[in-house]
C-alpha positions in Angstrom: -44.5 55.8 -124.7 -43.4 52.3 -124.6 -43.3 51.5 -128.4 -45.5 52.2 -131.5 -48.9 50.4 -132.3 -49.0 46.8 -132.9 -51.4 44.0 -133.6 -53.2 41.5 -131.3 -54.5 38.1 -132.2 -54.9 34.5 -131.4 -51.0 34.1 -131.5 -49.2 36.5 -129.3 -46.4 38.7 -130.8 -42.9 38.5 -129.4 -43.2 42.4 -129.2 -46.0 42.2 -127.1 -44.2 39.9 -124.5 -41.1 42.1 -125.1 -43.3 45.0 -123.9 -44.7 43.0 -120.9 -40.9 42.5 -119.8 -40.1 46.3 -120.3 -43.1 47.6 -118.4 -41.9 45.0 -115.5 -38.6 46.4 -115.6 -39.5 50.0 -115.6 -41.5 49.5 -112.3 -45.0 48.7 -113.4 -47.2 47.2 -110.6 -50.6 47.5 -112.0 -51.8 48.1 -115.5 -55.2 49.7 -116.2 -56.5 48.3 -119.3 -59.4 50.1 -121.1 -62.2 49.7 -123.3 -64.6 52.5 -124.4 -68.0 51.0 -124.4 -71.1 52.0 -126.6 -72.3 54.5 -123.8 -69.0 56.5 -124.2 -67.8 55.3 -120.8 -64.2 54.2 -120.3 -64.5 51.1 -118.5 -61.3 49.3 -116.9 -59.7 45.9 -115.7 -56.8 46.4 -113.4 -54.1 43.5 -114.2 -51.3 43.1 -111.6 -48.0 42.8 -113.0 -47.4 39.3 -112.1 -50.1 38.1 -114.3 -49.4 40.4 -117.4 -47.8 37.9 -119.6 -50.6 35.7 -118.8 -53.2 38.4 -119.6 -51.3 39.1 -122.7 -51.4 35.4 -123.9 -55.1 34.6 -122.8 -56.6 37.8 -121.8 -59.0 38.4 -118.7 -62.5 38.1 -118.6 -65.5 40.4 -119.0 -69.2 39.5 -119.7 -70.3 40.5 -123.4 -73.4 42.6 -121.3 -71.0 45.6 -121.4 -72.1 46.0 -125.2 -75.2 47.2 -123.6 -74.2 48.8 -120.5 -75.5 52.5 -120.1 -74.1 55.6 -118.8 -76.1 55.3 -115.7 -74.5 51.6 -115.3 -78.3 50.5 -116.3 -78.2 47.3 -118.5 -80.4 47.1 -121.5 -80.4 44.3 -124.4 -80.5 44.3 -128.1 -80.9 41.4 -130.6 -77.6 40.0 -129.9 -76.4 41.1 -126.3 -78.1 41.1 -123.0 -78.6 38.6 -120.3 -76.2 37.0 -117.6 -74.7 34.3 -120.0 -71.3 34.5 -121.7 -67.9 35.6 -121.4 -65.4 37.2 -123.5 -61.5 38.0 -123.2 -59.8 41.2 -123.1 -56.2 41.3 -124.4 -53.9 44.2 -123.5 -52.1 45.9 -126.5 -48.8 46.5 -124.6 -47.1 47.8 -127.6 -49.5 50.9 -127.0 -49.0 50.7 -123.2 -47.7 53.7 -121.0 -46.1 53.7 -117.6 -48.2 56.7 -116.1 -46.7 56.9 -112.6 -43.4 55.2 -111.7 -44.0 56.2 -108.0 -47.2 54.4 -107.7 -46.5 51.7 -110.4 -49.7 52.7 -112.5 -49.5 51.9 -116.3 -52.3 51.8 -119.0 -53.1 50.1 -122.0 -55.9 49.7 -124.6 -57.8 46.2 -124.5 -58.9 44.5 -127.5 -62.1 42.2 -127.1 -62.0 38.4 -128.1 -64.2 35.7 -127.5 -62.9 32.7 -125.5 -61.3 31.1 -128.6 -59.5 34.6 -129.0 -61.4 35.4 -132.1 -62.3 39.2 -132.3 -65.5 40.3 -131.2 -67.9 42.3 -133.4 -68.5 44.8 -130.6 -64.8 45.6 -130.2 -64.7 49.1 -131.4 -60.9 49.3 -131.4 -60.8 46.4 -133.9 -63.6 47.6 -136.0 -61.4 50.8 -136.4 -58.4 48.8 -137.4 -60.4 46.8 -139.9 -61.9 50.0 -141.4 -58.6 51.7 -141.6 -56.9 48.5 -143.3 -59.6 48.6 -145.8 -58.8 52.2 -146.8 -55.2 51.3 -146.8 -55.8 48.5 -149.3 -57.8 51.3 -151.5 -54.4 53.2 -151.3 -55.5 56.0 -148.7 -53.9 56.5 -145.3 -55.3 58.5 -142.6 -53.8 60.8 -139.7 -56.0 62.1 -136.8 -56.1 64.0 -133.8 -58.7 64.5 -131.1 -59.0 68.0 -129.7 -60.1 67.7 -126.1 -62.6 70.1 -124.1 -63.2 69.7 -120.7 -64.3 71.7 -117.6 -62.2 71.9 -114.4 -63.8 72.0 -110.9 -62.4 72.9 -107.4 -64.1 72.4 -104.2 -66.7 75.1 -103.1 -66.2 74.7 -99.4 -69.7 73.4 -98.8 -69.3 69.8 -99.9 -69.9 70.5 -103.7 -68.0 71.8 -106.9 -67.5 75.1 -108.5 -65.6 76.1 -111.6 -61.7 76.3 -111.2 -61.5 79.6 -113.1 -64.1 82.5 -113.8 -62.6 83.3 -117.1 -62.4 85.6 -119.1 -62.2 83.0 -122.1 -58.7 82.4 -123.1 -57.3 84.7 -120.6 -54.1 84.9 -118.7 -55.9 85.4 -115.9 -57.9 82.0 -116.4 -54.4 80.2 -117.0 -52.9 81.5 -113.9 -55.9 80.2 -111.7 -55.3 76.8 -112.9 -51.4 77.2 -113.4 -50.1 74.6 -111.2 -52.5 71.8 -112.6 -51.4 72.9 -116.4 -47.7 72.7 -115.5 -48.3 69.0 -114.2 -50.6 68.0 -116.9 -48.0 69.0 -119.7 -45.3 67.1 -118.0 -47.4 64.2 -117.7 -48.4 64.2 -121.4 -44.9 64.8 -122.5 -43.5 61.8 -120.4 -46.4 59.7 -122.0 -45.2 60.7 -125.6 -48.3 62.3 -126.6 -46.9 65.1 -128.4 -49.0 68.1 -127.1 -49.4 70.9 -129.3 -51.4 73.4 -127.5 -53.3 73.9 -124.0 -55.5 77.1 -123.1 -58.5 78.3 -121.0 -61.6 77.9 -123.4 -64.5 79.9 -123.5 -66.7 79.3 -120.4 -65.8 79.2 -116.9 -63.5 76.3 -115.7 -63.1 75.2 -119.4 -59.8 74.0 -121.0 -58.9 72.6 -124.3 -55.7 70.5 -125.1 -54.6 69.2 -128.4 -52.2 66.5 -129.4 -50.3 65.7 -132.2 -51.8 63.6 -135.1 -51.5 59.6 -135.5 -52.8 56.8 -137.5 -56.5 56.3 -136.6 -56.3 53.6 -133.9 -53.3 55.4 -132.1 -55.2 58.5 -132.4 -58.1 57.1 -130.7 -56.2 55.4 -128.0 -54.3 58.9 -127.4 -57.7 60.4 -126.7 -58.4 57.8 -123.9 -54.9 58.3 -122.4 -55.2 62.1 -122.6 -58.5 62.1 -120.5 -56.9 59.7 -118.0 -54.1 62.1 -117.5 -56.2 65.2 -117.2 -58.5 63.2 -114.6 -55.7 61.9 -112.7 -53.7 65.4 -112.5 -56.9 67.1 -111.6 -57.3 64.6 -108.5 -53.8 65.2 -107.4 -54.5 69.1 -107.2 -57.8 68.5 -105.4 -59.9 69.2 -108.5 -62.1 67.5 -110.6 -62.4 67.3 -114.4 -65.8 66.6 -116.4 -65.7 65.8 -120.1 -69.8 65.9 -120.3 -71.2 67.5 -123.4 -73.1 70.3 -121.3 -72.3 71.5 -117.9 -74.5 74.5 -117.5 -77.8 74.3 -119.9 -77.5 77.0 -122.3 -73.6 77.2 -122.3 -71.6 76.1 -125.1 -70.5 72.6 -123.5 -67.5 70.4 -124.1 -66.9 69.3 -127.6 -64.4 66.6 -128.8 -63.3 67.6 -132.2 -61.9 65.1 -134.6 -59.2 66.4 -137.1 -58.1 64.3 -139.9 -56.0 64.5 -143.0 -55.4 61.9 -145.9 -52.7 61.0 -148.1 -52.3 58.5 -151.3 -48.7 57.3 -152.1 -47.3 60.0 -149.6 -49.0 62.8 -151.4 -51.4 64.8 -149.2 -55.2 64.9 -150.7 -56.1 68.1 -148.7 -53.4 70.5 -150.5 -51.5 70.9 -153.3 -54.0 70.1 -155.7 -56.2 72.0 -158.3 -59.5 71.8 -156.6 -61.3 73.9 -154.1 -58.9 75.2 -151.4 -56.0 73.4 -152.9 -57.6 70.0 -152.7 -57.0 67.2 -155.1 -59.9 65.6 -156.7 -59.5 62.5 -154.2 -59.5 65.0 -151.5 -62.7 66.7 -152.8 -64.7 63.4 -152.9 -63.4 62.4 -149.3 -64.8 65.6 -148.0 -68.2 65.3 -149.9 -68.7 61.8 -148.4 -68.4 63.1 -145.0 -70.7 65.9 -145.5 -73.2 63.8 -147.3 -73.3 61.5 -144.4 -72.8 63.4 -141.2 -76.6 63.7 -140.7 -76.5 59.8 -140.6 -73.5 60.0 -138.2 -75.0 62.5 -135.5 -76.2 60.1 -133.3 -72.7 58.4 -133.2 -70.9 61.6 -132.6 -73.3 63.1 -130.1 -75.1 60.3 -128.5 -75.7 61.5 -125.1 -79.1 62.9 -123.7 -77.3 65.9 -123.2 -75.6 66.0 -126.6 -78.4 68.0 -128.4 -78.9 70.6 -125.9 -75.2 71.4 -127.1 -75.5 70.8 -130.8 -77.6 73.9 -131.5 -76.8 76.9 -133.9 -74.7 79.8 -132.4 -72.4 77.4 -130.1 -69.9 76.7 -132.8 -70.7 72.9 -132.4 -71.5 72.3 -136.1 -75.1 72.2 -136.1 -75.6 72.1 -139.8 -74.6 69.5 -142.5 -72.3 71.3 -144.7 -68.5 72.5 -145.0 -66.6 75.9 -145.0 -63.2 77.0 -144.8 -62.6 77.9 -141.1 -66.4 78.0 -140.5 -67.0 76.8 -137.0 -70.7 76.8 -137.6 -70.3 74.1 -140.3 -70.3 70.6 -139.1 -67.1 70.1 -141.4 -64.7 72.8 -140.8 -61.8 72.7 -143.5 -58.2 74.3 -142.4 -56.1 75.4 -145.5 -52.6 74.6 -145.2 -50.4 77.5 -146.0 -47.7 77.5 -148.6 -44.9 79.1 -146.6 -45.6 78.8 -142.6 -47.3 75.2 -142.6 -46.8 73.3 -146.0 -48.9 70.1 -145.9 -51.1 71.2 -142.9 -54.4 71.2 -144.5 -57.2 68.9 -142.7 -60.8 68.6 -141.7 -62.1 68.9 -138.3 -65.4 67.3 -137.6 -67.2 69.9 -135.0 -70.3 68.1 -134.1 -68.7 65.4 -131.7 -68.6 65.2 -128.0 -67.2 62.8 -125.5 -70.2 60.8 -125.0 -69.1 59.4 -128.4 -66.8 56.5 -128.5 -63.6 57.6 -130.3 -62.9 54.3 -132.1 -66.3 54.4 -133.7 -66.4 58.0 -134.7 -63.0 57.4 -136.2 -64.3 54.4 -138.1 -67.5 56.3 -139.3 -65.2 59.2 -140.9 -63.1 56.8 -142.5 -65.8 54.7 -143.8 -68.0 57.7 -145.3 -65.1 59.5 -146.7 -64.2 56.3 -148.6 -67.9 55.9 -149.8 -67.5 59.6 -151.2 -64.0 58.4 -153.0 -65.5 55.2 -154.5 -68.9 57.2 -155.6 -66.7 60.2 -156.7 -69.2 62.4 -155.0 -69.0 65.9 -156.1 -68.1 68.4 -153.3 -71.0 71.0 -152.8 -70.1 74.7 -152.5 -68.5 75.8 -149.1 -70.5 77.9 -146.8 -68.8 81.0 -145.6 -71.5 82.3 -143.1 -73.7 81.0 -140.3 -75.9 78.5 -141.6 -78.7 79.6 -139.4 -78.4 83.1 -140.9 -79.2 81.9 -144.3 -83.2 81.8 -145.1 -84.6 78.4 -145.0 -85.6 78.4 -148.8 -82.0 79.1 -149.7 -80.6 76.6 -147.4 -82.5 73.9 -149.1 -81.6 75.2 -152.6 -77.8 75.0 -151.5 -78.2 71.5 -149.8 -77.5 72.7 -146.3 -79.6 71.1 -143.7 -79.8 71.2 -139.6 -78.6 67.9 -138.1 -81.1 66.1 -136.3 -82.7 68.2 -133.7 -83.0 65.3 -130.9 -81.2 62.0 -129.9 -84.2 60.0 -130.9 -84.3 61.3 -134.5 -80.7 61.0 -134.7 -80.9 57.3 -133.8 -83.6 56.7 -136.3 -81.1 58.1 -139.0 -78.5 55.8 -137.9 -80.6 52.7 -138.0 -81.6 53.6 -141.7 -78.0 54.2 -142.8 -76.7 51.1 -144.9 -73.2 52.5 -145.0 -73.0 52.7 -141.0 -74.5 49.2 -140.8 -71.8 47.9 -143.2 -69.1 49.9 -141.6 -70.0 49.0 -138.0 -71.6 45.8 -138.2 -75.2 44.7 -137.4 -74.4 43.4 -133.8 -72.4 46.3 -132.9 -74.9 49.0 -134.5 -77.8 47.3 -132.7 -76.2 47.4 -129.6 -75.4 50.9 -129.9 -78.7 52.1 -130.5 -80.2 50.0 -127.9 -77.8 51.7 -125.2 -78.9 55.3 -126.4 -82.4 54.4 -126.8 -82.5 53.2 -122.9 -80.6 56.4 -122.1 -83.2 58.5 -123.9 -86.1 56.7 -122.0 -84.3 57.0 -118.7 -83.6 60.8 -118.8 -87.0 61.7 -120.9 -88.8 64.6 -119.1 -86.3 65.5 -116.6 -85.2 69.2 -116.5 -81.9 69.9 -118.3 -80.1 70.7 -115.3 -81.0 67.5 -113.8 -79.6 65.7 -116.7 -76.5 67.5 -116.7 -75.9 66.8 -112.9 -76.4 63.1 -113.5 -74.0 62.7 -116.3 -71.2 65.3 -115.3 -68.7 62.7 -114.1 -69.9 59.8 -116.5 -67.4 60.3 -119.4 
């Protein structure tokens, strides 16, 4: 990786220009700059190296209508966005850039969205995350995050279609061998990109794989997810394969999640371990987790926003379909992983299970920070952990214990989002309105269609 994270603004910092020169000297010929839109689709502008310094100083153009672009490339509108007029400037953050392939000269960098006077756009999810992160830092709390990437690998079926690249069994050596060449090249590409790959393995269903990368500061963590998906998709293509990140491939199967792990610290002291509270949490750590548990129902439409998402978000799929927390409980929306004193000191963290790849990772991370900070500010008490599958608990008992099912469908989830003062404050009125408009459009577009047909329509979109 070229360098650590940096900041963009109206005045271009010297390190941005230095990074442009460094990339050009390393063989960059074209930079794929990316944003993740409200539909969860990664959009790109390719900048030739000869124009890289100019793009860093003044950006490249894109219509603000992309705030309401949908997964099927339809365009809707919100109170603030829609229609043909207007422009914004996309400025690459070259301090986060990577030369992906020296042979072809392809590089990648995240883009920040500005207006034509180079003021941050309210719809720029990357800058929203940076703002929320800075707010938490001002309150003395720092976050580290990592996204686990589940995906499904396909190979040609010889008849013009695609079939699974491995047939399992889940987590098996046999499945790994079926995809060995792909795995070897992917790990090499991720190492070259500096992603700090921690684990890669075949997953539960046919064709499914999962890869984990090292934790980083929130903006860098979301950037790493975008880059990881780029490297997976590109490596698959080089081997005659295709990778799908869709929440559901085959209706009824467990589908692909995008689990967000996070930890927090104050003055360098971890808040999820070494304390006197539950599972070794500090008092602040308990409040942070309590805030997330209290708000996860409101966040469901943000974390699982596809027309497919709620066919995955069901009990028994380890997708976290209930708003509760538990120690290593994979059926809880918030899974707490305890650190160990001897082998993994300081490793305690939380995993948000109910997220999938249709989510915008920058907004998901921003929501986690905002809700946990709300829990801290209000000193919310942490409810009792849930050690069993919530669906196995009688309904009356669940109500008594404050365990509730996440919204059962996308429409209900979007209603809950719109009513959330916390999300409205964290994301901003214009961004929240555009996000909801996009997913209400998709809800209507796919209404009444068989799940298999919806899965096929969205398989290659994320």
